[in-house]
Structures are given as C-alpha cells and as structure tokens.
N, C-alpha and C positions, 0 to 999 in steps of 0.2 A: 503493498500500498503506499510506504513512504517512497522506497524508489519512483512508481508510476506520478505521485505527487511533483517529485524533484524532475522528471521529465517533461511532465505539463508545465512548471514554471519555466523551463530551460526553454522550452519549445513557443513558449508565449514571449518571452524574452527575446529569442531570435527574430520573429513576428513582429512585435512591437518597437525594438528599437531603431531598424530602418526608419521606421517613419516619423520617430522624432528626429532623428540626426540630420532628416531632408529639412523638416520646417524649422530648427534651431540652429541651423551651417551657417556661417560667415559668405553673404553671397555679395555680388556687385549691385548697387541703385545708382541712376543717374537720374539728376534732377535738378531744380532750383530750391533752395530752402526759403521758405516761407513760414507763416504762424498758421494759425486754427483758425483764426479770427477771420481773414480774408483768403488764404489756400490760393487760389490763382489768380484772385483778380484781387489789388490792392485797392483799399477803399480812403485812404488819406490821400486829399485833393497838394499837389505840389509838393510832394514827397519824393524822392526818390524809393525803388522799392526796400531798400537797406533802411532807411528812414523808419519807413511803415512798419515794416518787421520788428524793429527794435521798438517802437513806442506802442506796438500790439504786443510786444513780450511785456514790456513794461506793467502793461495791463491785466495782466495773467491770462493772457496766449500762451498757448506753447509750440514748439519750431515743429513744422511740418515738411517734407519733402515733397515737392510735387513731380511728378512725372508725364509722361504723355498718356500714359491710361488711368493714374491712381494719384490718389493723396494719402500718404505714410505718417503716421506720426513720427516722430521721434524720441527715443529716449536714450538715456546716457551720454556723457559728453557733452553738457551745454558749453563749457569753457573752448570746445574745439569746434563748436556749430556757431557758434554769436559769430565770429568776425566775416563768418562767409555769409552772414545773410543777405537775401534777395539775390545771390549768386548761383552760377552754374557751377555741380558739384558732382563727384562721385564718391560714394560712401560705401563702404564696407561695413556689412553689419548681419544681425541674425533678426530673423521677421518671425514674426508670431501674431497670426492674424493681419491687422493692418497694422503694426508696430514694430519697428525697426529699431531696434538696439545700436549704436552707433559705436563701433569699435573703431574707425579712423575714417577720416574724410579731409578730402583734397579737393580746392580748385581747378576748373576747367576751362582752360583759356582758351577763349576759339583760335583756330588755325589760321595762319594767312594762307591765302592761297598760292600753288607754285608759283603761276603765271602772272602774278602781280608785279608791277616793276618799284623798286626801292630808290 
C-alpha cells in the first residue's frame, strides 16, 4: 500500500511539475512601460508619457507593460523599472496569469536604418 502511494505521488509530481515550470519560467517580454491607470493612452495633457507615468505612480497606480497584444502588471524591482517609464523595453521575468515578476529590464533603442546617410 505504501509503495503504491509513493508511486502515485511520484507520477503526479512528474505530470504536474512541467506545467508549473512553464508558467513560472523566466521569459522575455517586449513593450512600453506605462501605469495601470493610463495603460495604452496617457491622460495627462501637456506631459510626456514618462512624466504621466511618474505622476500616476505617485497617485497609487502601479507599473504595467503594454505589449502589442496585452497589458501585463509588473511586480518586483520597481527601482529598475522606474527610470524606464514611458520607454520601449525588454523585460525578463516570470509570468503568472497577467502579472510579470521582473527579473531584469533594459531599454530598447530604435535601430538606425542601414541606408540612412550620416
């Protein structure tokens, strides 16, 4: 009986573990850092997106990543995200539903076309 229980638990662990590792494994995300109040469209007139995000964060909003398809809540490392407010970034992080736990973040600068004269 004890062997059957151990075997059943081992099989269950083998089946369940890959599902959890896919969800919580670090993966790249690319988009623009915004805030939960404004999302894709900044509401503060006369301010840059970065200024709007910073103002909304001071008013109890939280950081989000706006991608082409979805808006993700961001947790972890706010000190790394804050300087990149309103900028296009690549984030390495673990996804859990609609929340990305930030492990690393870097700004993505637009590339200059190869045929552009200097």
